[in-house]
C-alpha positions in Angstrom: 0.0 0.0 0.0 1.2 3.4 -0.8 0.0 6.3 1.5 1.2 9.5 -0.1 -1.0 11.9 1.8 1.4 14.7 1.3 2.0 14.2 -2.3 1.1 17.4 -4.2 -2.2 17.0 -6.1 -3.1 19.0 -9.1 -6.6 20.6 -8.7 -8.5 22.6 -11.2 -9.6 26.2 -10.5 -13.2 24.9 -10.2 -12.2 22.5 -7.4 -10.4 25.3 -5.6 -13.5 27.5 -5.9 -15.7 24.7 -4.5 -13.3 24.2 -1.6 -13.2 27.9 -0.9 -17.0 28.2 -1.0 -17.4 25.2 1.4 -14.9 26.8 3.8 -16.8 30.1 3.7 -20.1 28.2 4.4 -18.6 26.4 7.3 -17.1 29.6 8.7 -20.5 31.4 8.4 -22.3 28.5 10.1 -19.7 28.6 12.9 -20.2 32.4 13.4 -23.9 32.0 13.4 -23.6 29.4 16.2 -20.8 31.2 18.1 -22.4 34.7 18.5 -25.4 33.4 20.5 -23.0 31.3 22.6 -21.2 34.4 23.6 -24.6 36.0 24.5 -25.4 33.0 26.7 -22.1 33.3 28.4 -22.6 37.0 29.1 -26.2 36.5 30.2 -25.1 33.7 32.6 -22.3 35.9 34.0 -24.6 38.8 34.4 -27.3 36.8 36.2 -24.8 35.1 38.5 -23.2 38.4 39.5 -26.6 40.0 40.1 -27.7 37.0 42.2 -24.5 37.3 44.3 -25.2 41.0 44.8 -28.8 40.3 45.8 -27.6 37.6 48.3 -25.0 40.0 49.8 -27.6 42.7 50.2 -30.0 40.3 51.9 -27.3 39.2 54.2 -26.4 42.8 55.1 -30.0 43.6 55.8 -30.5 40.5 58.0 -27.3 41.3 59.9 -28.3 44.9 60.5 -31.9 44.0 61.6 -30.5 41.4 64.0 -28.1 44.0 65.4 -31.0 46.4 65.8 -29.3 48.9 63.4 -31.9 50.0 60.9 -30.1 53.3 60.2 -27.3 51.3 58.4 -30.0 49.9 56.1 -31.5 53.3 55.4 -28.0 54.7 54.6 -27.5 51.9 52.1 -30.6 53.0 50.1 -28.5 55.5 48.2 -25.3 53.4 48.5 -23.2 51.1 46.4 -24.0 47.4 46.9 -20.4 46.6 45.9 -19.3 48.4 49.1 -20.6 45.4 51.0 -18.0 43.2 49.3 -14.4 42.9 50.5 -12.1 44.4 48.0 -10.3 41.1 47.3 -13.7 39.5 46.3 -14.8 42.2 43.9 -15.3 41.1 40.3 -12.3 41.9 38.2 -14.5 43.9 35.8 -15.9 46.2 38.5 -14.6 49.7 37.7 -15.5 51.3 41.0 -17.4 54.5 41.7 -17.6 56.9 38.7 -19.3 60.2 38.2 -21.2 60.7 34.9 -19.1 58.2 32.9 -19.3 58.2 29.1 -20.9 54.9 28.2 -20.1 55.3 24.6 -16.4 55.0 25.4 -16.7 51.9 27.6 -16.2 48.3 26.7 -18.8 45.8 27.8 -18.8 43.2 30.5 -18.3 46.0 33.0 -20.0 47.0 36.3 -19.7 50.4 37.9 -21.5 52.5 40.5 -22.6 55.9 39.1 -22.2 58.4 42.0 -24.2 61.1 40.2 -27.5 59.2 40.4 -26.7 56.4 42.9 -27.2 53.6 40.4 -25.3 50.4 39.8 -24.7 49.9 36.1 -23.9 46.9 34.0 -22.6 47.7 30.5 -23.5 45.0 27.9 -20.8 43.6 25.5 -22.9 41.5 23.2 -25.5 44.0 22.1 -26.8 41.7 19.4 -28.3 39.4 22.0 -29.7 42.2 24.2 -32.7 44.5 23.9 -33.6 47.6 25.8 -35.6 50.7 25.0 -32.8 52.8 26.3 -30.9 54.7 23.6 -27.1 54.5 23.2 -24.8 51.8 24.4 -26.6 48.8 25.9 -26.6 48.9 29.7 -28.8 48.1 32.7 -29.2 50.5 35.6 -30.1 49.3 39.1 -31.0 51.1 42.3 -31.4 49.9 45.8 -34.9 50.5 47.0 -36.2 50.1 50.6 -38.8 47.5 51.1 -41.0 48.2 54.1 -44.3 47.4 55.8 -46.3 50.6 55.1 -48.4 50.5 58.3 -49.7 54.0 58.0 -50.5 53.4 54.2 -49.0 56.6 52.9 -46.4 55.0 50.6 -43.6 56.8 52.3 -41.2 55.2 54.9 -41.9 56.6 58.4 -39.1 55.4 60.7 -41.3 55.6 63.8 -44.3 53.7 62.3 -43.2 51.5 59.4 -41.1 48.4 59.6 -38.1 47.7 57.3 -38.3 44.4 55.5 -35.3 44.6 53.2 -33.5 46.3 50.3 -34.3 45.3 46.7 -31.9 45.7 43.8 -34.4 46.9 41.1 -33.6 47.5 37.4 -34.6 51.0 36.4 -34.9 50.1 32.7 -36.6 47.2 31.0 -34.3 44.8 29.3 -34.3 41.4 27.7 -31.7 38.9 26.7 -32.4 37.5 23.3 -30.9 34.1 24.0 -32.2 31.2 25.8 -29.9 29.8 28.5 -31.8 26.5 28.9 
């Protein structure tokens, strides 16, 4: 048997064209499959980080309520949830506290706290798999809101009457990931 795999083969220009077209088709199919995969990765990362922030905020609230220190919870309403995390455990893509940052100049996969409006912001990288009515660079803004038992039914927290139940990290803009993580 003679196995000359590396022996030069003469191919016609038609065969070269067919091979090139097949390679392009395979590359296009790969790209079509890969882009949603990156969206799923980003969505999973975002959801995991948000869940961790929610958990840390709940732990903070529980601790402060057990200590009998509701003022610490009230102070956190305008605060940065990432302040509750030890510096060494902060996500590597957390930029810190910024004042009026220019979103158009930022890369995606980033978190930061906007000191100007007291919001936590996630900047989206894969805008093709994300939808939001907000104009400009794709992002999601969150704010910590006080959850309380409104005993006097006036929709305003009254420290002497109402009871603190927690802090909620609430998105300020509607958004939707256009990929299914299932």
